[in-house]
FITORLO-228056 format. One line per 2 residues: number of its first residue (from 0); their letters; for each residue x, y, z of C-alpha. Coordinates in Angstrom, 2 decimals. Layout:
residues N
NUM = a = X:Y:Z ~ ...
END
This chain:
residues 725
0 = mm = 121.66:135.58:115.90 ~ 123.11:138.45:117.94
2 = lg = 123.40:141.84:116.33 ~ 126.94:142.34:115.14
4 = tl = 127.92:138.66:114.77 ~ 130.48:138.21:112.01
6 = aq = 129.44:134.70:111.01 ~ 129.21:134.08:107.27
8 = rg = 125.68:134.06:105.94 ~ 123.73:134.81:102.78
10 = lp = 123.98:138.24:101.23 ~ 121.59:140.71:102.83
12 = gg = 119.42:142.83:100.59 ~ 121.10:145.56:98.60
14 = gt = 124.24:143.58:97.92 ~ 125.86:144.12:101.34
16 = pa = 128.77:141.65:101.66 ~ 128.14:138.64:103.90
18 = wv = 131.04:139.59:106.18 ~ 129.41:142.89:107.24
20 = pd = 127.56:142.64:110.59 ~ 123.78:142.79:110.46
22 = da = 122.41:146.36:110.34 ~ 125.87:147.97:110.25
24 = ia = 126.19:151.29:108.45 ~ 129.97:150.98:108.15
26 = fl = 132.47:148.27:109.03 ~ 136.26:148.53:108.96
28 = df = 137.76:145.06:109.52 ~ 141.50:145.60:109.81
30 = vn = 142.29:141.97:110.66 ~ 140.86:140.65:107.38
32 = eq = 141.44:143.90:105.46 ~ 137.81:144.25:104.43
34 = yf = 136.16:147.67:104.51 ~ 132.55:148.71:103.97
36 = sg = 131.16:152.24:103.96 ~ 128.71:154.27:101.94
38 = ga = 126.85:151.09:100.92 ~ 129.83:149.45:99.20
40 = er = 133.19:147.75:99.71 ~ 135.98:150.31:99.59
42 = av = 139.73:150.61:99.80 ~ 140.90:151.63:103.26
44 = st = 142.82:154.53:101.70 ~ 139.46:156.12:100.79
46 = ll = 138.27:155.99:104.41 ~ 141.39:156.91:106.39
48 = gg = 143.80:159.70:105.52 ~ 145.93:162.35:107.20
50 = gf = 148.81:160.64:108.99 ~ 147.41:157.16:108.27
52 = dp = 150.09:154.55:107.51 ~ 148.73:151.42:105.70
54 = aa = 151.86:149.54:106.76 ~ 150.52:149.60:110.32
56 = is = 147.83:147.07:109.32 ~ 148.57:143.37:109.85
58 = as = 146.71:140.19:110.72 ~ 146.59:141.50:114.29
60 = gm = 144.79:144.70:113.30 ~ 145.78:148.35:112.85
62 = ri = 148.53:149.19:115.32 ~ 148.65:152.64:116.93
64 = ig = 151.57:153.56:119.16 ~ 153.38:156.86:119.49
66 = sn = 156.54:155.49:117.93 ~ 155.07:154.17:114.67
68 = gn = 153.64:157.48:113.48 ~ 150.30:156.02:112.46
70 = ep = 147.82:158.86:113.04 ~ 144.64:158.12:111.05
72 = ev = 142.10:160.79:110.17 ~ 138.62:159.71:109.06
74 = ig = 137.79:160.79:105.51 ~ 135.37:160.05:102.70
76 = tf = 132.08:158.27:103.22 ~ 133.13:157.05:106.65
78 = fs = 133.56:160.67:107.79 ~ 130.12:161.56:106.46
80 = el = 128.53:158.62:108.27 ~ 130.24:159.35:111.63
82 = aa = 129.47:163.06:111.39 ~ 125.82:162.18:110.76
84 = av = 125.86:159.97:113.88 ~ 126.95:162.97:115.97
86 = ts = 123.95:164.91:114.68 ~ 121.27:162.20:114.36
88 = gg = 122.50:159.45:116.64 ~ 124.65:156.40:116.16
90 = tv = 126.51:153.64:117.98 ~ 130.22:152.96:117.47
92 = vv = 131.82:149.64:118.44 ~ 135.62:149.35:118.61
94 = df = 137.20:145.90:118.93 ~ 140.87:146.09:119.97
96 = qs = 143.77:144.17:121.45 ~ 145.84:146.05:124.01
98 = tn = 149.41:145.08:124.79 ~ 149.32:147.23:127.96
100 = hp = 146.74:148.72:130.26 ~ 144.44:150.51:127.74
102 = gg = 145.06:154.24:127.48 ~ 144.66:157.11:125.02
104 = fl = 141.95:158.36:122.69 ~ 139.94:155.80:120.77
106 = mf = 138.26:158.60:118.85 ~ 138.50:162.41:118.78
108 = ia = 135.48:164.20:117.22 ~ 135.80:168.00:117.07
110 = dg = 134.95:171.24:115.35 ~ 138.65:171.93:114.82
112 = in = 141.60:170.10:113.34 ~ 143.17:169.01:116.65
114 = ld = 142.95:169.21:120.41 ~ 144.72:172.57:120.56
116 = va = 142.46:174.51:118.22 ~ 139.10:172.81:118.73
118 = de = 136.49:174.79:120.65 ~ 134.28:171.76:121.19
120 = ai = 135.01:168.02:121.04 ~ 133.73:164.55:121.96
122 = la = 136.43:162.31:123.41 ~ 136.18:158.49:123.60
124 = ya = 138.82:156.87:125.80 ~ 140.31:153.37:125.47
126 = gg = 140.52:153.24:129.26 ~ 136.73:153.46:129.48
128 = gi = 134.49:156.46:128.97 ~ 133.23:159.27:126.79
130 = ed = 132.91:163.02:127.48 ~ 132.53:166.39:125.85
132 = yw = 133.46:169.92:126.96 ~ 130.01:170.56:128.50
134 = dm = 127.82:168.34:130.69 ~ 128.26:164.86:129.15
136 = dl = 130.68:162.91:131.31 ~ 130.38:159.09:131.18
138 = fd = 133.24:157.07:132.63 ~ 133.62:153.35:133.36
140 = vt = 137.22:152.86:134.43 ~ 137.00:149.07:134.70
142 = vt = 138.65:148.53:131.28 ~ 141.92:147.00:132.40
144 = ga = 144.53:144.50:131.35 ~ 146.64:143.69:128.35
146 = sr = 143.96:141.73:126.52 ~ 141.20:141.96:123.96
148 = hk = 138.40:144.44:124.62 ~ 135.25:145.63:122.91
150 = ea = 133.91:149.09:123.68 ~ 130.70:150.68:122.42
152 = ft = 129.44:154.22:122.77 ~ 126.14:155.70:121.63
154 = la = 125.96:159.31:120.47 ~ 122.90:161.59:120.68
156 = rd = 120.07:159.03:120.70 ~ 116.88:161.13:120.60
158 = vg = 114.73:160.20:123.61 ~ 112.16:162.97:123.05
160 = gg = 111.38:166.24:124.78 ~ 114.57:167.84:123.47
162 = df = 116.74:165.31:125.35 ~ 119.48:163.08:123.95
164 = ey = 120.99:159.97:125.47 ~ 124.66:158.99:125.47
166 = aw = 125.73:155.49:126.56 ~ 128.89:153.45:127.13
168 = sh = 129.53:149.71:127.49 ~ 132.55:147.44:127.32
170 = dg = 133.24:143.70:127.28 ~ 129.59:142.69:127.66
172 = rt = 128.93:144.85:130.74 ~ 125.70:146.72:131.41
174 = av = 125.76:150.12:129.73 ~ 126.08:153.35:131.70
176 = tq = 124.00:156.22:130.33 ~ 123.55:159.98:130.59
178 = tv = 120.85:162.20:129.14 ~ 121.61:165.82:128.19
180 = dy = 119.46:168.56:126.72 ~ 121.59:169.13:123.61
182 = vs = 122.69:167.12:120.61 ~ 126.34:168.17:120.60
184 = ha = 128.29:171.39:120.80 ~ 130.96:169.99:118.46
186 = lp = 128.93:170.94:115.39 ~ 129.57:171.23:112.60
188 = vd = 132.07:168.36:112.81 ~ 135.37:169.35:111.21
190 = ti = 137.71:166.51:112.15 ~ 137.50:162.91:113.35
192 = li = 140.74:161.25:114.48 ~ 141.33:157.64:115.50
194 = gh = 143.82:156.83:118.23 ~ 145.31:160.31:118.79
196 = dg = 144.49:164.00:119.36 ~ 146.30:165.52:116.40
198 = vg = 148.99:167.28:118.40 ~ 150.83:164.43:120.15
200 = tg = 150.17:165.58:123.71 ~ 150.10:162.12:125.28
202 = nt = 146.65:161.01:124.12 ~ 147.93:158.56:121.46
204 = ln = 146.88:154.97:122.10 ~ 149.57:153.13:124.05
206 = di = 150.28:150.23:121.67 ~ 146.84:149.04:120.74
208 = yi = 145.81:146.96:117.72 ~ 142.39:148.07:116.53
210 = rs = 140.78:144.94:115.10 ~ 137.63:146.57:113.75
212 = it = 135.38:149.62:113.95 ~ 131.64:149.25:113.34
214 = ly = 129.02:151.99:113.06 ~ 125.34:151.20:113.69
216 = pa = 122.21:153.31:113.95 ~ 121.77:154.47:117.58
218 = ql = 121.10:151.40:119.75 ~ 119.20:151.06:123.01
220 = pa = 121.46:150.72:126.08 ~ 120.20:147.15:126.58
222 = vl = 121.70:146.15:123.21 ~ 125.23:147.36:123.94
224 = pa = 126.33:144.41:126.12 ~ 125.60:142.04:123.22
226 = lt = 127.61:144.23:120.85 ~ 130.60:144.27:123.19
228 = sl = 130.47:140.67:124.37 ~ 133.70:138.78:123.79
230 = ve = 131.74:135.54:123.72 ~ 130.80:134.80:120.10
232 = el = 127.38:133.43:119.31 ~ 127.12:129.63:119.56
234 = ei = 127.08:128.11:116.11 ~ 127.13:124.49:114.91
236 = sg = 128.56:123.41:111.57 ~ 129.12:120.21:109.64
238 = tp = 128.45:118.65:106.25 ~ 126.52:115.39:106.47
240 = it = 127.37:112.49:104.16 ~ 123.86:111.52:103.13
242 = tt = 124.37:108.11:101.51 ~ 126.08:104.94:102.62
244 = ve = 125.96:101.21:102.01 ~ 124.66:98.45:104.23
246 = de = 127.37:96.55:106.14 ~ 130.11:98.92:104.96
248 = ay = 131.84:101.48:107.16 ~ 130.08:104.83:106.88
250 = ag = 132.35:107.57:105.50 ~ 131.10:109.70:108.36
252 = ft = 131.40:113.38:109.19 ~ 131.98:115.53:112.25
254 = vs = 129.91:118.40:113.57 ~ 131.74:121.16:115.40
256 = at = 130.81:124.27:117.34 ~ 132.18:127.75:117.73
258 = gg = 131.28:130.56:120.08 ~ 129.22:130.10:123.18
260 = ta = 130.86:128.70:126.28 ~ 132.76:125.42:126.14
262 = py = 132.50:122.53:126.75 ~ 129.95:121.50:124.15
264 = af = 127.61:118.50:124.09 ~ 126.20:117.10:120.85
266 = sv = 122.97:115.16:120.56 ~ 120.40:113.99:118.01
268 = fs = 117.57:116.43:118.67 ~ 115.05:115.00:116.22
270 = gs = 114.84:112.02:113.92 ~ 117.24:109.13:114.41
272 = lp = 120.45:107.89:112.86 ~ 120.36:104.52:111.02
274 = tg = 120.99:101.45:113.13 ~ 124.73:100.98:113.49
276 = is = 125.60:104.66:113.11 ~ 126.04:106.84:116.19
278 = ln = 126.97:110.36:117.27 ~ 129.81:110.94:119.74
280 = ss = 128.39:113.46:122.19 ~ 131.82:114.90:123.03
282 = tg = 133.62:114.99:119.66 ~ 130.64:115.39:117.33
284 = av = 131.85:112.48:115.16 ~ 129.12:110.59:113.30
286 = sg = 130.40:107.12:112.41 ~ 129.66:103.42:112.37
288 = tp = 128.56:100.62:110.06 ~ 124.87:100.60:109.10
290 = tt = 123.16:97.23:109.26 ~ 119.76:97.87:107.71
292 = pg = 118.87:99.41:104.32 ~ 116.46:102.34:104.34
294 = ts = 116.29:106.12:104.69 ~ 116.34:107.96:108.00
296 = tg = 114.64:111.33:107.53 ~ 114.52:114.61:109.39
298 = iv = 117.73:114.14:111.36 ~ 118.68:117.23:113.39
300 = ir = 121.90:117.34:115.40 ~ 122.01:119.86:118.26
302 = vt = 124.89:121.40:120.19 ~ 124.41:122.62:123.76
304 = dd = 127.06:124.78:125.43 ~ 127.96:125.05:129.10
306 = dg = 125.43:127.86:129.60 ~ 122.59:125.80:128.12
308 = tt = 122.50:127.73:124.86 ~ 121.70:125.57:121.80
310 = dd = 122.10:125.64:118.05 ~ 120.85:123.10:115.50
312 = la = 122.35:121.74:112.30 ~ 120.00:121.90:109.32
314 = sf = 117.80:118.82:109.00 ~ 119.10:116.08:106.70
316 = dl = 118.22:112.58:105.49 ~ 120.62:109.62:105.47
318 = ev = 120.04:106.78:103.00 ~ 121.47:103.30:103.52
320 = te = 121.45:101.38:100.26 ~ 121.45:97.62:100.04
322 = al = 124.94:96.13:99.92 ~ 126.21:95.18:96.49
324 = tp = 127.37:91.65:95.84 ~ 131.13:91.67:95.18
326 = li = 132.56:90.31:91.97 ~ 133.85:86.76:92.22
328 = sd = 137.52:86.88:93.18 ~ 138.58:83.27:93.69
330 = ta = 141.10:81.38:91.53 ~ 138.88:78.49:90.47
332 = ty = 138.70:77.53:86.81 ~ 135.39:78.43:85.19
334 = tp = 134.39:77.02:81.81 ~ 132.64:79.49:79.48
336 = aa = 129.03:78.56:78.79 ~ 128.35:77.21:75.31
338 = dp = 125.62:79.77:74.68 ~ 125.07:81.34:71.25
340 = rp = 126.07:84.91:70.51 ~ 123.62:87.22:72.32
342 = ay = 121.13:89.07:70.15 ~ 121.64:92.80:69.56
344 = qv = 120.73:94.86:72.66 ~ 119.34:91.82:74.49
346 = py = 121.06:91.57:77.91 ~ 122.85:88.29:78.56
348 = td = 123.90:87.13:82.03 ~ 127.28:85.46:82.27
350 = pn = 126.29:82.24:84.09 ~ 129.64:81.97:85.88
352 = fe = 130.10:85.53:87.09 ~ 126.48:86.78:87.03
354 = tt = 127.37:90.02:85.28 ~ 125.33:91.53:82.45
356 = it = 126.70:91.53:78.90 ~ 124.97:93.51:76.14
358 = ri = 125.82:93.31:72.48 ~ 125.90:96.94:71.31
360 = tg = 126.50:96.46:67.54 ~ 124.01:94.84:65.19
362 = da = 124.26:92.09:62.63 ~ 126.30:92.88:59.53
364 = gt = 124.13:94.49:56.87 ~ 121.36:95.61:59.22
366 = qi = 120.44:99.26:59.75 ~ 122.30:101.20:62.41
368 = gs = 119.64:102.27:64.87 ~ 117.12:104.64:63.29
370 = fv = 119.58:106.02:60.75 ~ 118.21:105.14:57.34
372 = gt = 120.78:104.26:54.69 ~ 123.37:103.05:57.18
374 = tw = 124.44:99.48:57.90 ~ 126.46:97.68:60.50
376 = gt = 129.68:96.18:59.17 ~ 131.41:92.84:59.57
378 = fp = 134.14:94.21:61.84 ~ 132.89:97.09:64.00
380 = rh = 135.51:98.33:66.43 ~ 135.53:100.48:69.55
382 = qy = 138.51:102.52:70.74 ~ 141.75:100.66:71.43
384 = mk = 142.06:99.57:75.05 ~ 144.35:102.45:76.11
386 = hc = 141.97:105.05:74.65 ~ 138.66:105.34:76.46
388 = sw = 135.58:104.46:74.38 ~ 133.41:106.46:76.78
390 = na = 133.39:110.25:76.77 ~ 134.31:112.33:79.82
392 = dd = 131.02:111.78:81.68 ~ 130.30:108.21:80.45
394 = sl = 127.21:109.40:78.57 ~ 128.44:108.34:75.10
396 = if = 130.37:105.45:73.50 ~ 132.39:106.03:70.33
398 = ir = 132.52:103.25:67.73 ~ 135.59:104.30:65.79
400 = en = 135.42:101.90:62.82 ~ 132.74:99.87:61.08
402 = tg = 134.59:97.92:58.41 ~ 132.26:96.33:55.86
404 = gt = 129.44:98.74:56.67 ~ 128.84:102.48:56.98
406 = na = 132.23:103.75:58.13 ~ 131.41:106.88:60.10
408 = ii = 131.43:108.38:63.57 ~ 128.93:106.18:65.42
410 = ll = 127.86:107.32:68.87 ~ 125.89:105.20:71.31
412 = eg = 124.39:105.93:74.70 ~ 126.98:105.26:77.37
414 = qa = 124.54:103.30:79.53 ~ 122.07:100.48:78.85
416 = py = 120.33:99.92:76.50 ~ 123.14:101.58:74.47
418 = dv = 120.89:103.02:71.75 ~ 122.54:104.62:68.74
420 = vd = 122.22:108.40:69.06 ~ 124.23:109.62:66.05
422 = vt = 125.82:108.44:62.83 ~ 127.71:111.13:60.99
424 = sy = 130.43:111.28:58.36 ~ 134.01:111.80:59.41
426 = ps = 135.13:115.42:58.99 ~ 137.37:116.10:56.01
428 = gw = 140.87:114.72:56.47 ~ 140.01:112.71:59.60
430 = qd = 142.81:110.31:60.56 ~ 142.16:109.27:64.14
432 = ar = 140.52:110.68:67.28 ~ 140.45:110.55:71.07
434 = wh = 137.77:111.66:73.47 ~ 138.64:114.81:75.36
436 = nv = 139.08:113.64:78.95 ~ 137.37:116.68:80.48
438 = dp = 134.86:118.04:77.96 ~ 132.27:115.31:77.18
440 = nl = 131.31:116.96:73.89 ~ 134.71:116.95:72.20
442 = li = 136.70:114.50:70.13 ~ 140.30:115.59:69.45
444 = fv = 141.34:114.46:65.97 ~ 144.09:115.01:63.43
446 = tt = 144.40:115.32:59.70 ~ 147.72:114.82:57.98
448 = ta = 148.55:118.48:58.62 ~ 146.31:119.80:61.44
450 = ik = 145.07:119.25:64.97 ~ 141.32:119.77:65.36
452 = af = 138.36:119.28:67.70 ~ 134.99:117.84:66.71
454 = dv = 131.93:118.83:68.75 ~ 129.52:115.88:68.86
456 = td = 126.57:118.10:69.77 ~ 126.53:120.13:66.57
458 = hs = 129.20:118.49:64.35 ~ 131.24:121.69:64.28
460 = va = 134.99:121.50:63.76 ~ 137.50:123.84:65.40
462 = tk = 141.06:123.92:64.11 ~ 143.54:124.08:66.98
464 = hd = 146.56:124.44:64.70 ~ 147.23:123.92:61.00
466 = ys = 150.81:122.81:60.33 ~ 150.55:122.75:56.53
468 = gv = 154.00:123.32:55.05 ~ 155.66:122.55:58.37
470 = ys = 154.64:118.93:59.02 ~ 152.99:116.18:56.97
472 = dm = 151.84:112.60:57.61 ~ 150.61:113.65:61.04
474 = sl = 149.02:111.08:63.32 ~ 147.83:110.95:66.91
476 = gl = 150.96:109.22:68.14 ~ 150.68:106.49:65.52
478 = ge = 149.83:103.31:67.47 ~ 149.86:104.96:70.89
480 = ge = 148.45:108.47:71.15 ~ 147.52:108.91:74.80
482 = ls = 146.55:112.50:75.59 ~ 147.50:113.93:78.98
484 = wd = 144.67:113.25:81.39 ~ 143.57:116.90:81.24
486 = sd = 143.70:116.59:77.42 ~ 145.74:119.78:77.17
488 = iv = 148.79:118.03:75.70 ~ 148.43:116.04:72.47
490 = pi = 151.05:113.60:71.10 ~ 151.80:113.99:67.39
492 = qa = 153.98:111.88:65.13 ~ 154.81:113.44:61.76
494 = tr = 157.31:114.10:58.99 ~ 159.08:117.45:59.25
496 = ts = 158.89:119.24:55.93 ~ 162.17:121.14:56.27
498 = dg = 164.41:118.06:56.42 ~ 162.14:115.05:55.89
500 = kk = 162.90:113.62:59.33 ~ 160.41:111.65:61.34
502 = vc = 159.63:113.47:64.58 ~ 157.24:113.34:67.47
504 = fa = 156.13:116.35:69.44 ~ 153.96:117.42:72.36
506 = yq = 151.41:120.05:71.33 ~ 149.68:122.09:74.06
508 = is = 146.15:123.23:73.24 ~ 145.90:125.96:75.90
510 = td = 148.99:127.83:74.65 ~ 148.73:126.74:70.99
512 = si = 152.38:125.77:71.05 ~ 154.74:122.84:70.68
514 = lr = 156.31:122.11:74.05 ~ 158.88:119.58:72.91
516 = ti = 160.03:117.92:69.68 ~ 162.02:114.66:69.48
518 = vi = 163.65:113.36:66.27 ~ 162.94:109.64:65.93
520 = ng = 165.12:108.91:62.91 ~ 168.19:110.58:61.45
522 = dp = 169.34:111.71:64.87 ~ 173.08:112.09:65.68
524 = sg = 173.38:108.43:66.68 ~ 172.48:107.41:63.17
526 = ep = 169.61:105.23:64.31 ~ 167.19:104.04:61.63
528 = vi = 163.47:104.71:61.82 ~ 162.52:103.46:65.27
530 = at = 158.78:104.12:65.56 ~ 156.86:102.85:62.56
532 = dg = 154.82:100.30:64.49 ~ 154.93:101.81:67.99
534 = gv = 154.33:105.49:68.47 ~ 154.25:108.26:71.03
536 = gi = 152.00:109.14:73.95 ~ 151.81:111.72:76.74
538 = sp = 152.07:110.58:80.35 ~ 148.96:111.17:82.51
540 = qg = 150.25:114.34:84.19 ~ 151.94:115.67:81.06
542 = ty = 155.44:115.01:82.43 ~ 156.82:112.77:79.71
544 = lc = 156.70:112.31:75.98 ~ 156.73:108.49:75.82
546 = ls = 158.15:106.86:72.70 ~ 157.45:103.19:71.92
548 = rd = 160.09:101.86:69.53 ~ 159.79:99.11:66.94
550 = dg = 162.11:96.86:68.95 ~ 159.66:96.80:71.85
552 = tm = 161.62:99.19:74.05 ~ 160.38:102.51:75.40
554 = rf = 161.93:105.93:75.96 ~ 160.68:108.68:78.25
556 = ys = 161.65:112.26:77.43 ~ 161.01:115.18:79.77
558 = ia = 158.56:117.55:78.09 ~ 159.97:120.38:80.19
560 = tg = 163.66:119.90:79.30 ~ 163.80:117.43:76.43
562 = al = 166.18:115.21:78.42 ~ 165.96:111.43:77.99
564 = vn = 164.92:110.54:81.54 ~ 164.57:106.79:81.28
566 = tf = 164.63:103.86:78.85 ~ 162.91:100.49:79.15
568 = te = 165.59:98.45:77.38 ~ 163.80:95.09:77.51
570 = de = 161.65:93.97:74.60 ~ 157.94:94.39:75.46
572 = kp = 158.28:94.91:79.18 ~ 155.44:95.71:79.33
574 = sh = 153.50:95.00:76.14 ~ 150.04:96.15:75.05
576 = fs = 150.06:98.55:77.94 ~ 148.16:101.49:79.32
578 = fa = 149.35:104.53:81.24 ~ 148.04:104.85:84.77
580 = md = 148.59:106.58:88.09 ~ 149.83:104.69:91.12
582 = gs = 149.03:107.32:93.72 ~ 151.07:110.30:92.50
584 = ve = 153.45:108.19:90.39 ~ 153.05:107.81:86.62
586 = vv = 153.32:104.18:85.59 ~ 152.95:101.86:82.61
588 = vg = 150.80:98.77:83.21 ~ 150.72:95.71:80.97
590 = gd = 151.90:92.18:80.33 ~ 155.59:91.29:80.57
592 = rs = 156.36:89.59:77.27 ~ 160.10:90.06:77.52
594 = sg = 162.45:87.08:77.53 ~ 161.73:85.25:80.76
596 = gg = 158.92:87.63:81.58 ~ 156.43:84.82:81.95
598 = gh = 153.44:86.91:80.93 ~ 153.27:88.52:84.34
600 = vi = 151.04:91.54:84.75 ~ 153.39:94.34:85.82
602 = kr = 153.42:98.01:86.63 ~ 156.53:99.98:85.81
604 = rm = 157.49:103.47:86.90 ~ 158.17:105.92:84.09
606 = dn = 160.72:107.92:86.08 ~ 163.11:105.12:87.04
608 = ga = 161.90:101.91:85.39 ~ 161.26:100.07:88.66
610 = st = 159.03:97.10:87.88 ~ 156.54:95.38:90.17
612 = vl = 154.77:92.09:89.40 ~ 151.06:92.48:90.07
614 = np = 149.67:89.14:88.89 ~ 152.20:86.39:88.12
616 = ns = 151.73:83.94:85.25 ~ 148.42:85.44:84.18
618 = ft = 149.54:85.82:80.56 ~ 147.61:88.99:80.02
620 = yh = 147.58:90.54:76.58 ~ 145.77:93.86:76.79
622 = ts = 145.33:96.20:79.73 ~ 143.13:99.25:80.04
624 = gs = 143.94:102.09:82.41 ~ 141.73:104.67:80.76
626 = sh = 139.41:105.14:83.72 ~ 140.99:108.38:84.86
628 = ai = 138.79:108.67:87.94 ~ 140.37:105.50:89.32
630 = nt = 143.98:105.79:90.33 ~ 144.21:102.47:92.13
632 = lw = 142.61:99.99:89.70 ~ 143.08:98.82:86.14
634 = fa = 141.63:96.11:83.97 ~ 143.40:93.15:82.35
636 = td = 142.41:90.26:80.13 ~ 144.06:86.92:79.39
638 = yy = 144.82:86.36:75.73 ~ 146.33:82.90:75.66
640 = pd = 143.87:79.98:75.80 ~ 146.56:77.50:76.86
642 = sg = 148.40:79.62:79.46 ~ 147.39:77.55:82.45
644 = sp = 146.10:80.67:84.16 ~ 142.69:80.37:85.85
646 = yv = 141.64:83.57:84.07 ~ 141.69:82.24:80.49
648 = de = 139.21:84.00:78.22 ~ 138.22:86.46:80.94
650 = iv = 138.33:90.13:81.79 ~ 139.75:90.50:85.26
652 = vv = 139.94:93.53:87.53 ~ 143.39:93.75:89.11
654 = gm = 144.33:96.11:91.92 ~ 147.44:98.27:91.75
656 = dg = 148.70:96.32:94.74 ~ 148.46:93.09:92.75
658 = sv = 145.28:91.77:94.31 ~ 142.70:90.23:92.00
660 = vg = 139.76:92.44:92.81 ~ 137.20:90.73:90.63
662 = rv = 136.52:88.47:87.67 ~ 134.21:90.29:85.29
664 = ch = 133.10:87.99:82.46 ~ 134.11:85.49:79.82
666 = vh = 134.72:87.09:76.43 ~ 134.26:84.04:74.16
668 = kg = 137.19:84.66:71.88 ~ 137.01:82.79:68.60
670 = dm = 139.64:80.58:67.02 ~ 142.92:82.54:66.97
672 = tg = 144.97:80.13:64.84 ~ 143.87:81.13:61.33
674 = ns = 144.50:84.11:59.08 ~ 146.76:86.67:60.76
676 = dt = 144.73:89.62:59.49 ~ 141.46:88.42:60.97
678 = ny = 143.40:87.17:63.98 ~ 144.11:90.78:64.90
680 = wn = 140.48:91.77:64.49 ~ 139.55:88.98:66.88
682 = ei = 141.60:90.47:69.71 ~ 139.12:91.73:72.26
684 = hv = 140.83:95.07:73.11 ~ 139.15:95.46:76.47
686 = gi = 138.48:99.04:77.57 ~ 137.15:100.45:80.83
688 = ar = 134.50:103.09:81.41 ~ 135.52:106.09:83.44
690 = sg = 133.20:104.96:86.24 ~ 135.15:101.70:86.51
692 = kq = 131.89:99.71:86.46 ~ 131.61:98.87:82.76
694 = vi = 134.01:97.33:80.24 ~ 133.83:97.14:76.45
696 = fk = 135.27:94.42:74.22 ~ 134.83:92.80:70.81
698 = ss = 134.46:89.14:70.08 ~ 133.31:86.63:67.47
700 = wd = 131.71:84.74:70.37 ~ 133.42:81.34:70.02
702 = es = 133.17:81.30:66.24 ~ 135.97:81.06:63.70
704 = da = 138.40:83.90:63.07 ~ 136.62:84.74:59.80
706 = sp = 133.28:85.26:61.51 ~ 131.79:88.71:61.96
708 = ls = 132.71:90.53:65.13 ~ 130.40:92.21:67.60
710 = vf = 131.14:94.82:70.24 ~ 129.90:94.06:73.75
712 = vc = 129.63:95.95:77.03 ~ 129.73:94.15:80.37
714 = nf = 127.93:96.21:82.98 ~ 128.57:95.38:86.63
716 = qd = 127.26:98.54:88.26 ~ 125.20:96.33:90.56
718 = rs = 128.34:94.61:91.86 ~ 130.98:95.95:94.20
720 = vg = 134.57:96.23:93.01 ~ 137.06:96.63:95.82
722 = sl = 137.41:100.22:96.93 ~ 135.08:101.36:94.14
724 = g = 132.11:99.94:96.02
END
């Protein structure tokens, strides 16, 4: 790397910023407004004073012209360093853009305050050259043209025998030198001016933008052309994508080059790219479709410029993994196998769809994992389908209820074999909880009067806000309760103490404040209680407070203004829904159970109510859109055994464009015609992992509605799912 290159690199020793050129003593970068002197970053006002005008600095550099009055004087540590260079040697490099033929003083170094009173001085000229009042007289008058220039001059380099060398170079040209038998007669240095002589006698730079000034220890003349070269060092860059899948288009990356002399040619210098992937020698694009699994190691891509100079990208490996088998996506009718309920934690392969199902709750009355004194219940239950059962990083599963057994917070591993990792009592006052969508250690829960957070790592409880005396009967949105996807906004349904009215409100954790409150009964219209079986949720981006009414309709209130933005007036259009993102649009996804709705799977925009049929006549019952990492997919399941749909008794992956992406597994629902209480328990309530490659459901596995339930996870991480891979 050439001395003085400004490429970003690791911090040199001593904490010097990466943007300071190698070996520089001081560096004033006016273009980027970064200044280094005295071993530290500094404000420019501590380095330049006198008639200096900071307003003269722009992205083009520091402008000096007679009419703008910018007359900088060097001060502070920069003065000390330049004065030392006059005495002990140093090299100054000035990078500037001239709008005219260069003229005027680049630098005035003297024993007096200006040109009129100084007895001795060193003068560096933008037009090319350096001189003093004695014998030193170095001129190179080839600096011409309204363009960018770099000029370097070396002061008093000790060459031995009482002699000192001065040198001058510009724009990469060979340096001219002169040796004199004195250090300098301008000692002690009193004043150093940049771009003028202090008296305005015609030596002010004639409209020049100084881009940077760099001070080095005294350099050999042979080094100066590199310091003043306008050709930057050749450098290659690019970030390889190091994994891909067999027979799928490689995501690819592009290497690029800067500096050197164009045009550039790119090549694979060592190693080899996987079969099917190639490098474009002109554009640097690495692309293709790999055809063979395996790992290609030690790949080095090289750039060669027009002068034959080269630079290499750091060596990397590229792994091609074996292609995953896609989920079945046809519309044939598959009959569930008449196999018995799988044993606890024993993987079972769905014979139709070849996906792996694991029962993650034990037989009623048996011990829960290794936790002595605990028992599995008759009706264990995971989170409802619209509330993710997996934590933020898919490392844990939350079993929220265990009716008939030890009712407690039960946490399982989020991946096979789904061992139980914790059983702990609910905190005092616990009503309901949701995983925090960002922090994998937190469950957000409510009591009847407070909003709290439970840390699963140490069982500590943090109160976010206690509303005792202000609200009572608080719940997490009653039957809904979706947090915003960043989990900063929490939906609360409660009774207001001051007037006894039922209200819902959006509470923001980060500001510890209520953003919006909506009265849901006793409002001016005289409406009765309208949300005793529905509830309230927060839209994914925190835009809306979404109220589900008892009559099956929905209202969307702006959290910012409180305005009623939209109303879904139809009964249950959609029903048993989840919130999701369709690109940047917030939508509700579920089954259309309205009059004439036909059980279609639909998505519906929150902002204007526009409805799109995704999967006609599928008679879905529950949908899960809780995989926040996936904005284009959601999961659905068919509830009705006599719907005529090919997807009866299945969990099906459906794309946001309406395509059936994959059929996941049969769920073996039991008899749904008996007791209405147990009928509800027998609903499978499918939920999706945040990875999009696991689903959770509960089932009596083809037994009667009074039979014990088990919770199952279907893992299809070894199968491809549309754009998820």
